[in-house]
N, C-alpha and C positions, 0 to 999 in steps of 0.2 A: 324311541325314547326322544323326548324333547329337552333340549338344553335350555336352561334359564340363563340369560345374560343380565347381569345386574345393571341397573341404569347408570349412566355416565353423567354424573352430577357436574354442574357449573364448576364447582371447586376442583374436581378431578380433572375436568378439561383444561382448566387454567394451569394446574400443576403439570400436566402432560405437555402443554404447549411451552411452558417455561423449560421443562427438561429438554425438549427438542431444540429450543433456542440455544441452551447451554451446549449441547452436543454439536450444533452446527457451528457455534463460535469456536469450538475446540478444533474441529475439522478445517474450518476456514483459516485459522491460525497456523495450523500444522502446513496447509497448502501454501500460505504466504511465506513461511519459514523455509520450506523446501524450494520454492521458486527463488527466493532471495539468495539462498546458498548456491544454487545452480548458476544464477546470474553472475555472482561474485566469482565463482570458479572459472566460469568462461571468460570474464574480463581478465582475470590473472593469466589464464592460458594465452589470450590474444596479446596482452602486454608483453609477455615473455616471448611468444612465437613471432609476432611482427615487429616489435620494437626493442627486444633484447633485455626486457626488464628482468632482473634476477630477483632472488628472494627479498633482499634488503629494499629495492626500490619498489617492489610491489607492497611490501609491508608499509614504507612511507606513504605510498599512494593511498592504501586503505585506512592508514591511521588519519591522513588528513580528510578522506572521504567521510569517515566516521565523525569527525570534528565538525565538518560542514554540515553534515545530515543532523547533528545534534543541535545545531543553530536553529533549524527548523521548528524546534520546540519552543525556542524563546522568542523568535522573530515573527511577528503576526503577519507579515507580508513577504516571508522568506521566499515563497515560490514565485512571487512577482518580481523579485530581485533576480532569481535564477532565470526566469524567462526573459527578462531584459537581455541578459548576457548570452544565453544560449540561442534564443530565437531571434531577437532583434539585432544583437552585435555579431554573432557567429553565423547566423543564417540558417540554423537547423530547423526543419519544418515539424516541430512537435506541437501538440495540443497545448494550450495554455492552461495553467492552474491558477485558481483564485482561492482566496481565505474568506470563508463566510461564517461568522459566529465561532471563530477558533478552529474550524475544520477546513481541510483542503478539499476543493471540489474541482473536477475537470471543466475545461471550456464547454464541452458538450453537455455535461450535466448543468452548468450554469445557464447555458442557452435554453435548455429544456425547462428548467425551473422558471425562468422568467417569461417563457412563451406560455406556459400553462398556468402560472400563479401570479 
């Protein structure tokens, strides 16, 4: 018995690709949320274990953290300000972040883009 496979039209292919993109975005968002939650829990643990932060101090820390992070949506060069403090002033060896067309890109992505484009 021979199976008949219906043709995959351009419209069906486009719809399938769009559905895959939506599903990928859902999975990627969940992974980001999971990773963020785990990082925050780890920082809370370290702040408590190493520096004696209790519940109230950790709440204040993350309230301020949230406030500062929300500024990144309003300040076009937010990450350049953060890099100036964290990398230049405090001396931490992080990769720099830049803002290009309203989106944050890492130093390596910025360099790759300028090298190839």
